[in-house]
N, C-alpha and C positions, 0 to 999 in steps of 0.2 A: 705765157703763163706756165706751160709745161716745164720749161727749163728752170723757172723760178722755184717751183715746188720741188723738183728733183734736186736742185742744188741745196735747197733748204733742208731736205731730208738727209742728204749726205753730210752736210755741214754739222748737223746735230746728231748724226749717228743713229738715226731711227731704225735700228735693226732689232727686231724682237724675237724672242724664243718662247716656247710654251710657258704659259703663266704658271708660277709656282708659289707655294706658301712661303712667306718671308716676313720678317719683322720690319715695320716701317721705320724710317728715319725722317720723320715729318715734324717740323716745328714752324712756328710763325708768330705773328702779332695780329692783334685785332684792333681795328680803328673805328672811330665814330660810332661807338655803341657802348651800352652799359651791360651788355650780355655777360653772364657769369660762366657760361659753358660754350664750348665748341663741340659740335656733333659730327662724327664720322659716319657717313651713310653709304650703303652698298646699292649699286644700280641694278635693277632687273625689270624688264618689261615696262620701260618708261616710268618707273617708279623708284623712289629711294627709301630704304629701310635703315634706321639707325642701328649700328653695330657696336659703337663705342662713344664715349664722351669724356672730355677732360675739362677740368676747371681752369678758367682764365686767371692767371696770377700776374699782376702788374702789367696787364696787357699782353702777356705772352702765353702760348700754349704749346704742347708737345705730345705727339702720339708715337707709341712704339708697338702698336697693335700688330698682331700677326695676321696678315691678309694675303690673298692671292694677287700677285702682281706679275707683269704689268696689267692694269685694269682701270676702268673708270669708276670713280667714287664721287661722293659729294661732301662738301664741308659747309656747315651751316651754324648759325647762332640761334636758329629758330626752326624746329622740325615741322612747323606748320606751313613754311614757305619754301619755295624752290631754292636749292643750295647752289654753291659754286661747283660747277662741273670741273673735276680735276682728274687727270690721268696720273696715277701713281705708279712708280717703278722703283727698282733697287737703287740705293744710294741716297744721300742726304737731299731732302727737298725742303725749301723754305717758302712760306706763304705770307704775304701781307693781305690779310682778310678784311675786306671792307664791304659790309652788307648793303650799303646804299646802291640803289638802282640795280637790283638783282646781282650784286657782286661784280658789276661790270668794270670797276676800277681796281679789283683785286689783282695782285701780282704773284705769279708762281715761278720759282726758279729751281732748276735742278732736274726737271723732267723734260726729256726730249720729246716724248709723246705729247705732252701738254703744248709744247711749242708748235708741233705740227698741227695739233687740233685747233689752236688759236689761229694759225695761218689758214687752215681750211675754212673756218667760219668767216674770215675776212675776204675770201676769194669769191669773186662773182663769176657767173657763167661757167662754173666748174663742171666738167664731165667726170662722172664717178669712175668710169672705166680707166680713164687716163690717171686719175688720182691713185687708184689701186695699183696700176701698172708701175707708177713711180714709187709707190710705198707698199710693196706686196707683203712685207714682213711686219708691218706696224699694226698693233692692235687698234689703232685709230681707223685704219681702212676697214677692218671688219665691223667696227662700231658704226661708222657713218653709213655703210651699206645697209646695215640692219635698222638703224634708227632713222636716218634721213632719206633713204632712197627706196626701201622695200615697198612702200606704198605707191611709188611713182612708176615702178617697173613691172613688166609682164613676168610671168613665171620663167619664161625662157631667158629673159634678160637678167633676172636674179641669178639663175644657174650659171650663165656665162660669166658674171662678175665674181661669183664664188670661186670659179675655176682660176681666176686671176690671182687669188690670194695664195700666199705661200702655204706649204703643207703644215707648217708649224701653227697655223691658225685654223686648220680644218676641224679641230676638236674643241674649239671655243664654243661657248654658249651661243654666241651670235650666229655662227655658221650653222650649228645644229638647229636653231630655231628658224633660220632662213630656209633650210632644207625642208623642215616641216611645213613652213608657210607655202612653199612651192607645191607640195602635195595637196594642201588644202585648196589653193587657188586653182589648180588644174581641175579639181572637182566642182568648181563654181563658175565655169565658163558659161557664156550665153548658150542656151539650149539644154543645159543640164538642170537637174532638179535641185531646188534649194533644200537644205537640210531642215528637218522639223526640230522644234524645241519647245520646251515648256518653261515659263518664267512667271514672275509675280507682278500683278498690277498695283497701282497706288493704294488700293484698299486691302492689299495682302492676299488677294485671290489668285489661284493659279490660272494661267492662260496658256493654252496650247495653240501654236502657230497654225497648224494645218486645219484646226477646227474653225478658224476665222478667215480662211481663204475664200474669196469671192471676187469676181471681176478681175481687176488688176490691183495688186497690193504692193505698196512701197515699203520695204523693210528699211527703216530709216535709223541709222546710228548717229547719236548726238549726245550732248551733255549740257547741263545748265552752265558749267564752267567754261565751255568752249565758245570763244568769241566768234569764230567763223560759222559755227552752227547757229548761233543766235541771229547772226546776220542773214543766214540763208532761210531761217524759219518763215519770214513773211512771204517768200516765194512759194514755199511748200503750202502755207495756209491758203494762198491765192489759188494754187492748183487744186487743192482739196475742195474749195468752195465752187470752183468752176466745173470740176469733173466728177465729184462724188456721186451725184445723181445719175451719172452715166456708167457707174461701176468702178470708180477709183477709190481705193481704200488705203489706209496707212496703219502700220504698227510701228510705234516709236520704241527703239531700244536705247535706253539711257546708260551711259558709262559714268553716271554720278556716283558719289561716295556717300552723300548724306540725303536722306529721304526728303527732308524739308526743302532742301535746295532744288531737288528734282521736281517736287510738286509745285513749288513757286515758279519754276521755269515754265512748266506746262501752262499754268494759269496766266502768267504775264505775257506769254507769246501766243495765247489763244489757240493752243494745240488740242483741238476738240476730237481727237481720234484715240484709238486704243494705244495704251502705253504699258511697257513692262521694264523691269530692271532687277538685277541681282545686287545692285549697289556695291559692286566690287571694282569700280574704276577700270583700269586696264587689265585686271584679272577677270573681266567679264567672260563667262563661259560662252555666251552667244557670239561675242566679238571674236573669240578664238575660233569658234566653229565656222565663222564666215570670213576668216582671214583679214579682219579689219585692223589695220595698222595706223589709220588716221581718220579723224572725223572732221566735218560731216562726211559720211559715206552711206551708200544705199544700194539696194538691189530691187529691181522691179520684177515681180513674178506674176504669172497668170493664175487662173483659178485652179490649175492642176499642180501649181508649185514650180512650174518651169521658169527658169530665169530668162527674161526677154531683154533686159538692159541692166547696166551697172553704172553707179556714180553719176546720176543725172542731176545737174545743178543749173540754177538760173533758167534761162529761156529753153535750154535743152529739155528740161522736164516738161514744160508746157508743149513744146513741139512734138515730143514723143507721145504724150497723151492724146494730142489732137490726131496723130496718125493712127493710133490704136482705137480711139473712142469716137473720133469725129469732133466737130465743133460743138461746144456746149450750147444748149438752147437758150 
């Protein structure tokens, strides 16, 4: 697989330099939709923000927007749904945009970075260090380390992989945020004190974390839109019912965007413990404070705020609580 990816990168000339402002040469067609506009969106912190739009004329669209490239952007016919992920770079790029099935049948031509990204997504059992070593100058390498691997790796492993990236990528937003993440995660190791915070409960009242510490508290990061979170919630509910009387508590930190969805998720999943949210999605201040890059995620802390475990899911949560609190009566 290493030779395949390396050969692919060399064939398409995936050699990047520092991203620069440049006018796009982006045009394409839109299929299977009555959409009147195509939206160009900028990626940041797992979110897309619309920066330009053009009207579809006879099924065709064209952008000449001045943007920083090479870089990841989104193309969409509906700003309320996930866009086509597209790596834009200098030179003419054409797109056959098809919004069906999350744009999975869309075709991008003219972007070597996009070709490498598509290959990355189709590759199974990929090792990130090998991928970066084979493509050290590609913006794709910096992106996938930031987006797809940062939550799987230890701070030491993140640092090691950053070092594999070419110096031309060291000042990218991805690398800068990864370095900040390493600093945060180093301060959140087991045995260290969890940071205090104040946020808002569903009734709009302020809640301070340290004022609610007692026994062992699970700081649980989730969201109503997160499928894996909703799948894990019954396990957390079962643990709460079994161990709450012995000193187990939970504070739920939601990365929701809409209050009504957040409250409905709490009610539907029977999450009968303390909840807070700033309703800022991935811009959540608490998620950044705790270095959370994927959900569900959690920290288990004692009554003094000392971290005793991280990311306990499934039976591991039950087993840990039994070792700390003993069998429930």
